[in-house]
C-alpha positions, 0 to 999 in steps of 0.5 A, a space after each residue: 118858559 123858554 124865554 125866562 131871563 130874556 128881555 124883549 123890546 116890542 115896538 108897536 106894542 099898543 095894538 094889533 100884531 105888536 100887542 099879540 107878540 108882546 103878550 106871547 113873549 110874556 107868556 113864554 117868560 120874557 121880561 117885556 118892554 112895550 114901546 109905542 107912541 100911544 103911551 096909554 095903550 102900551 101901558 095897558 098892554 104892560 098892565 095886562 102882562 103884569 096881571 098875567 104874571 109877567 114882568 113888563 115895562 111900558 115906554 114911550 120911544 123917542 122919535 128918530 131925528 127926521 122921522 115923519 111927524 104928520 100923517 101926511 108925511 108918512 107916505 114919504 120914501 125912506 130916503 126922504 126921511 133922512 139917512 140918520 133915521 135908522 141909526 137913531 132908531 137903533 139908539 132908541 132901542 138900545 136905550 129901551 133895552 138898557 132901561 128894561 135890564 136896569 129896572 128888571 134887575 
């Protein structure tokens, strides 16, 4: 288990590539935080990880300020989303990591 003692935060973990990455990290021994706006699906992935013996926590990430809220807005250019969106995303990842480390201790 190469990642034993490490915490991995996987955004987009509810399905597809994000789900596969989360499951792979769990198999390698990482404590995994599954984060996705589809909370029911990300909870299912966390439960699957736990059933396989991994430590896992499902979280609903905060939307960054200025993030597109409607499907029709998703095609906007990055500069239309807002300069502070990246900083807000990093703050959300830090909060998820802090939660994961605190609950895994």
